[in-house]
Kinemage of the C-alpha trace (Angstrom):
@kinemage 1
@onewidth
@group {chain A} dominant
@subgroup {mainchain}
@vectorlist {calphas} color= white
{ca unk a 1} P 49.828 130.044 44.949
{ca unk a 2} L 51.578 130.162 48.332
{ca unk a 3} L 50.107 132.380 51.033
{ca unk a 4} L 52.428 135.252 52.037
{ca unk a 5} L 53.705 135.214 55.604
{ca unk a 6} L 51.646 137.070 58.207
{ca unk a 7} L 54.354 139.716 58.682
{ca unk a 8} L 54.526 140.459 54.956
{ca unk a 9} L 50.724 140.676 54.691
{ca unk a 10} L 50.642 143.083 57.635
{ca unk a 11} L 53.230 145.293 55.985
{ca unk a 12} L 51.207 145.310 52.762
{ca unk a 13} L 48.093 146.347 54.701
{ca unk a 14} L 50.020 149.120 56.440
{ca unk a 15} L 51.384 150.313 53.098
{ca unk a 16} L 47.874 150.384 51.592
{ca unk a 17} L 46.449 152.285 54.543
{ca unk a 18} L 49.289 154.806 54.426
{ca unk a 19} L 48.720 155.301 50.695
{ca unk a 20} L 45.007 155.928 51.274
{ca unk a 21} L 45.719 158.474 53.995
{ca unk a 22} L 48.196 160.292 51.759
{ca unk a 23} L 45.694 160.296 48.888
{ca unk a 24} L 43.001 161.681 51.185
{ca unk a 25} L 45.347 164.425 52.398
{ca unk a 26} L 46.215 165.332 48.804
{ca unk a 27} L 42.555 165.545 47.815
{ca unk a 28} L 41.780 167.570 50.929
{ca unk a 29} L 44.496 170.047 49.972
{ca unk a 30} L 43.371 170.259 46.332
{ca unk a 31} L 39.605 170.489 46.859
{ca unk a 32} L 39.509 174.064 48.255
{ca unk a 33} L 41.593 175.348 45.334
{ca unk a 34} L 39.403 173.515 42.811
{ca unk a 35} L 36.267 174.817 44.540
{ca unk a 36} L 37.522 178.409 44.395
{ca unk a 37} L 38.455 178.151 40.722
{ca unk a 38} L 35.133 176.488 39.928
{ca unk a 39} L 33.194 179.235 41.702
{ca unk a 40} L 35.148 181.955 39.901
{ca unk a 41} L 34.552 180.291 36.542
{ca unk a 42} L 30.834 179.832 37.179
{ca unk a 43} L 30.239 183.396 38.370
{ca unk a 44} L 32.960 185.290 36.526
{ca unk a 45} L 32.923 183.894 32.992
{ca unk a 46} L 29.770 185.827 31.957
{ca unk a 47} L 31.654 189.085 32.608
{ca unk a 48} L 34.526 188.302 30.262
{ca unk a 49} L 34.391 190.196 26.994
{ca unk a 50} L 36.619 192.360 24.832
{ca unk a 51} L 35.117 195.495 26.369
{ca unk a 52} L 35.633 194.170 29.916
{ca unk a 53} L 39.276 193.215 29.354
{ca unk a 54} L 40.367 196.221 27.268
{ca unk a 55} L 37.984 198.974 28.327
{ca unk a 56} L 38.178 201.662 30.987
{ca unk a 57} L 36.045 201.574 34.148
{ca unk a 58} L 33.072 203.932 33.942
{ca unk a 59} L 30.072 204.967 36.026
{ca unk a 60} L 32.061 204.971 39.249
{ca unk a 61} L 33.530 201.512 38.455
{ca unk a 62} L 30.105 199.885 38.384
{ca unk a 63} L 30.537 199.070 34.695
{ca unk a 64} L 33.075 199.220 31.908
{ca unk a 65} L 36.412 197.432 31.781
{ca unk a 66} L 39.491 196.729 33.880
{ca unk a 67} L 42.322 197.350 31.421
{ca unk a 68} L 44.125 199.911 33.646
{ca unk a 69} L 44.081 197.345 36.467
{ca unk a 70} L 45.658 194.659 34.263
{ca unk a 71} L 48.367 197.015 32.998
{ca unk a 72} L 49.036 198.280 36.525
{ca unk a 73} L 49.414 194.752 37.864
{ca unk a 74} L 51.946 193.944 35.145
{ca unk a 75} L 53.884 197.107 36.037
{ca unk a 76} L 53.921 196.286 39.757
{ca unk a 77} L 54.986 192.676 39.263
{ca unk a 78} L 57.666 193.736 36.784
{ca unk a 79} L 59.193 196.339 39.117
{ca unk a 80} L 59.135 193.936 42.063
{ca unk a 81} L 60.854 191.251 39.957
{ca unk a 82} L 63.550 193.664 38.767
{ca unk a 83} L 64.395 194.431 42.396
{ca unk a 84} L 63.768 191.165 44.234
{ca unk a 85} L 65.285 188.638 41.816
{ca unk a 86} L 68.812 190.116 41.490
{ca unk a 87} L 69.041 191.049 45.182
{ca unk a 88} L 67.554 187.756 46.367
{ca unk a 89} L 69.691 185.565 44.103
{ca unk a 90} L 72.922 187.403 44.952
{ca unk a 91} L 72.125 187.227 48.666
{ca unk a 92} L 71.368 183.514 48.359
{ca unk a 93} L 74.672 182.945 46.529
{ca unk a 94} L 76.617 184.730 49.258
{ca unk a 95} L 74.899 182.871 52.093
{ca unk a 96} L 75.290 179.486 50.392
{ca unk a 97} L 78.728 179.755 48.810
{ca unk a 98} L 80.711 182.382 50.742
{ca unk a 99} L 79.351 183.018 54.234
{ca unk a 100} L 79.672 179.466 55.569
{ca unk a 101} L 78.577 179.029 59.191
{ca unk a 102} L 79.721 182.451 60.367
{ca unk a 103} L 77.949 184.649 62.886
{ca unk a 104} L 76.974 187.049 60.103
{ca unk a 105} L 75.336 184.231 58.117
{ca unk a 106} L 73.346 183.104 61.159
{ca unk a 107} L 72.194 186.674 61.849
{ca unk a 108} L 71.155 187.167 58.222
{ca unk a 109} L 69.273 183.842 58.237
{ca unk a 110} L 67.458 184.951 61.392
{ca unk a 111} L 66.577 188.278 59.777
{ca unk a 112} L 65.237 186.487 56.679
{ca unk a 113} L 63.043 184.207 58.789
{ca unk a 114} L 61.692 187.203 60.714
{ca unk a 115} L 61.096 189.149 57.501
{ca unk a 116} L 59.096 186.238 56.085
{ca unk a 117} L 56.792 186.361 59.121
{ca unk a 118} L 56.100 190.107 58.997
{ca unk a 119} L 52.419 190.840 58.129
{ca unk a 120} L 51.858 192.479 54.767
{ca unk a 121} L 50.303 195.588 56.334
{ca unk a 122} L 53.604 196.199 58.173
{ca unk a 123} L 55.409 195.993 54.840
{ca unk a 124} L 52.962 198.626 53.591
{ca unk a 125} L 53.881 200.969 56.438
{ca unk a 126} L 57.585 200.318 55.797
{ca unk a 127} L 57.131 201.119 52.100
{ca unk a 128} L 55.248 204.296 52.995
{ca unk a 129} L 58.010 205.482 55.311
{ca unk a 130} L 61.002 204.323 53.266
{ca unk a 131} L 60.111 204.698 49.594
{ca unk a 132} L 57.251 207.214 49.578
{ca unk a 133} L 58.619 209.623 52.219
{ca unk a 134} L 62.339 209.038 52.847
{ca unk a 135} L 63.452 208.444 49.245
{ca unk a 136} L 60.668 210.767 48.031
{ca unk a 137} L 59.460 208.477 45.271
{ca unk a 138} L 55.916 209.489 46.176
{ca unk a 139} L 52.884 207.260 45.838
{ca unk a 140} L 53.949 205.533 42.639
{ca unk a 141} L 54.496 202.250 40.854
{ca unk a 142} L 58.150 202.406 41.906
{ca unk a 143} L 57.317 202.672 45.610
{ca unk a 144} L 54.682 199.938 45.443
{ca unk a 145} L 56.878 197.622 43.365
{ca unk a 146} L 59.863 198.034 45.692
{ca unk a 147} L 57.616 197.325 48.688
{ca unk a 148} L 56.401 194.125 47.045
{ca unk a 149} L 60.011 193.242 46.240
{ca unk a 150} L 61.101 193.640 49.866
{ca unk a 151} L 58.139 191.548 51.006
{ca unk a 152} L 59.007 188.664 48.666
{ca unk a 153} L 62.784 188.690 49.185
{ca unk a 154} L 62.756 185.868 51.794
{ca unk a 155} L 61.123 183.452 49.337
{ca unk a 156} L 63.725 184.067 46.641
{ca unk a 157} L 66.685 184.001 49.047
{ca unk a 158} L 65.520 180.759 50.653
{ca unk a 159} L 64.808 179.029 47.347
{ca unk a 160} L 68.172 180.180 45.947
{ca unk a 161} L 70.051 178.789 48.943
{ca unk a 162} L 68.218 175.459 48.731
{ca unk a 163} L 68.775 175.209 44.962
{ca unk a 164} L 72.493 175.976 45.225
{ca unk a 165} L 73.004 173.478 48.032
{ca unk a 166} L 71.250 170.787 45.982
{ca unk a 167} L 74.055 170.918 43.393
{ca unk a 168} L 76.495 168.092 44.290
{ca unk a 169} L 79.595 169.330 46.087
{ca unk a 170} L 81.949 167.181 43.908
{ca unk a 171} L 81.099 169.554 41.028
{ca unk a 172} L 82.759 172.364 42.959
{ca unk a 173} L 85.729 170.242 44.035
{ca unk a 174} L 86.399 169.147 40.453
{ca unk a 175} L 86.419 172.765 39.286
{ca unk a 176} L 88.718 173.901 42.095
{ca unk a 177} L 91.149 171.068 41.318
{ca unk a 178} L 91.345 172.391 37.759
{ca unk a 179} L 92.333 175.817 39.065
{ca unk a 180} L 88.974 177.477 38.425
{ca unk a 181} L 88.117 180.255 40.872
{ca unk a 182} L 85.161 180.091 43.237
{ca unk a 183} L 83.212 182.742 41.320
{ca unk a 184} L 83.843 181.059 37.964
{ca unk a 185} L 82.645 177.774 39.457
{ca unk a 186} L 79.460 179.402 40.724
{ca unk a 187} L 78.811 181.276 37.507
{ca unk a 188} L 79.464 178.492 34.990
{ca unk a 189} L 78.668 175.293 36.919
{ca unk a 190} L 76.672 175.772 40.117
{ca unk a 191} L 74.263 178.527 39.110
{ca unk a 192} L 73.136 177.014 35.769
{ca unk a 193} L 72.320 173.723 37.494
{ca unk a 194} L 70.468 175.536 40.295
{ca unk a 195} L 68.305 177.733 38.037
{ca unk a 196} L 65.242 175.415 38.029
{ca unk a 197} L 65.065 175.583 41.821
{ca unk a 198} L 65.619 179.341 41.840
{ca unk a 199} L 62.746 179.779 39.396
{ca unk a 200} L 60.470 178.003 41.882
{ca unk a 201} L 61.018 180.911 44.257
{ca unk a 202} L 60.450 183.395 41.450
{ca unk a 203} L 57.108 181.734 40.623
{ca unk a 204} L 56.010 182.073 44.237
{ca unk a 205} L 57.175 185.690 44.232
{ca unk a 206} L 55.109 186.514 41.154
{ca unk a 207} L 51.990 184.929 42.623
{ca unk a 208} L 52.286 186.804 45.888
{ca unk a 209} L 53.224 190.133 44.315
{ca unk a 210} L 50.247 190.035 41.944
{ca unk a 211} L 47.754 189.101 44.651
{ca unk a 212} L 48.755 191.383 47.533
{ca unk a 213} L 46.638 194.415 48.387
{ca unk a 214} L 47.957 195.830 51.680
{ca unk a 215} L 51.549 196.600 50.521
{ca unk a 216} L 50.315 198.687 47.597
{ca unk a 217} L 47.442 200.328 49.459
{ca unk a 218} L 49.536 203.242 50.797
{ca unk a 219} L 52.411 203.186 48.332
{ca unk a 220} L 51.088 203.468 44.805
{ca unk a 221} L 47.717 201.858 44.097
{ca unk a 222} L 44.963 204.264 43.094
{ca unk a 223} L 41.329 203.889 44.133
{ca unk a 224} L 40.047 205.078 40.752
{ca unk a 225} L 42.338 206.192 37.928
{ca unk a 226} L 40.922 205.283 34.508
{ca unk a 227} L 44.109 206.066 32.573
{ca unk a 228} L 47.197 204.009 31.817
{ca unk a 229} L 50.401 204.720 33.775
{ca unk a 230} L 53.075 206.673 31.926
{ca unk a 231} L 56.058 205.465 33.934
{ca unk a 232} L 57.285 204.157 37.272
{ca unk a 233} L 56.515 207.453 39.015
{ca unk a 234} L 52.826 207.290 38.098
{ca unk a 235} L 50.107 205.882 40.274
{ca unk a 236} L 48.082 203.013 38.900
{ca unk a 237} L 45.099 200.814 39.512
{ca unk a 238} L 45.771 197.142 40.262
{ca unk a 239} L 43.624 194.026 40.051
{ca unk a 240} L 43.992 193.015 43.704
{ca unk a 241} L 43.184 196.533 44.877
{ca unk a 242} L 40.290 196.759 42.421
{ca unk a 243} L 38.714 193.553 43.733
{ca unk a 244} L 38.985 194.894 47.287
{ca unk a 245} L 37.423 198.212 46.265
{ca unk a 246} L 34.555 196.606 44.350
{ca unk a 247} L 33.683 194.304 47.231
{ca unk a 248} L 33.987 196.789 50.112
{ca unk a 249} L 33.768 200.377 48.854
{ca unk a 250} L 31.611 200.675 45.735
{ca unk a 251} L 27.840 200.191 46.005
{ca unk a 252} L 25.606 198.656 43.350
{ca unk a 253} L 28.322 196.519 41.761
{ca unk a 254} L 27.050 193.278 40.269
{ca unk a 255} L 28.458 189.971 41.466
{ca unk a 256} L 29.375 189.181 37.860
{ca unk a 257} L 31.723 192.179 37.763
{ca unk a 258} L 33.325 191.277 41.102
{ca unk a 259} L 33.886 187.643 40.239
{ca unk a 260} L 34.985 188.496 36.703
{ca unk a 261} L 37.706 190.791 38.056
{ca unk a 262} L 38.835 188.114 40.499
{ca unk a 263} L 38.913 185.566 37.675
{ca unk a 264} L 41.111 187.854 35.564
{ca unk a 265} L 43.455 188.280 38.546
{ca unk a 266} L 43.812 184.518 38.898
{ca unk a 267} L 44.277 184.180 35.135
{ca unk a 268} L 46.980 186.873 35.114
{ca unk a 269} L 48.889 185.051 37.850
{ca unk a 270} L 48.575 181.795 35.901
{ca unk a 271} L 49.964 183.452 32.771
{ca unk a 272} L 52.984 184.782 34.694
{ca unk a 273} L 53.521 181.394 36.308
{ca unk a 274} L 53.169 179.518 33.022
{ca unk a 275} L 56.120 181.366 31.504
{ca unk a 276} L 58.236 180.679 34.590
{ca unk a 277} L 57.225 177.006 34.720
{ca unk a 278} L 57.970 176.522 31.010
{ca unk a 279} L 61.420 178.060 31.470
{ca unk a 280} L 62.048 175.926 34.542
{ca unk a 281} L 61.135 172.726 32.684
{ca unk a 282} L 63.405 173.689 29.794
{ca unk a 283} L 66.325 174.320 32.131
{ca unk a 284} L 65.633 171.120 34.059
{ca unk a 285} L 65.760 169.055 30.861
{ca unk a 286} L 69.116 170.595 30.008
{ca unk a 287} L 70.623 170.106 33.466
{ca unk a 288} L 73.914 168.220 33.507
{ca unk a 289} L 73.040 165.859 36.343
């Protein structure tokens, strides 16, 4: 078998080394997440039971269940989705398809970048001033959900813009040549093909909304409220807030209860994400290009 030239052998060595470095970086990124999940499973699984998942907290939250926290988290994520997804997608459509390279588009892009960098505690103060006091929604699920929606808007807007711009421009030109209006082109051609990418932003929004504590701290999350919310103007317990309270505010709480609550929070986020990922895969398989 002939020996490969020295230059080709050197390139093969470089390719192998680059592959090893990339593999090491991937493992380095995955190991912390796997370690966290492993720790939660090891310390939190003993707490999981029917009573823990569907019972009310008792004895000052040192025992009992976390059902109000699970229901409250679903409420908060749902309200934030109902606000952030329509507003974020429509804003992304305007910036991608209508605004062009205008001064307004550049200013809005700058505002979105700045909004993405605002700390979550500042969003909490904004929600307190805007939704709790100015609009007089009070400390409620509505105020907390809208605050989470505002906080996650940049993710959805950015992912919508990127997804729309990934649709080949000849699709639009072909529609315009047939006399189809810009909005009809967006609605029937561009948007359906961009939905998988848009759902990526929605998945990130769900994960962040379910796991944030600071934005709901002043706007609607209750320290201890062992009843189920009756509507969007009720206060509620939430899993993220409950984990924070158990770890920092309540004495004599077992580690099993703390880690079990954290494990349920991670599991709830995974359930939300699983639905979004399944829908995204379905839409991706049915994409026209």
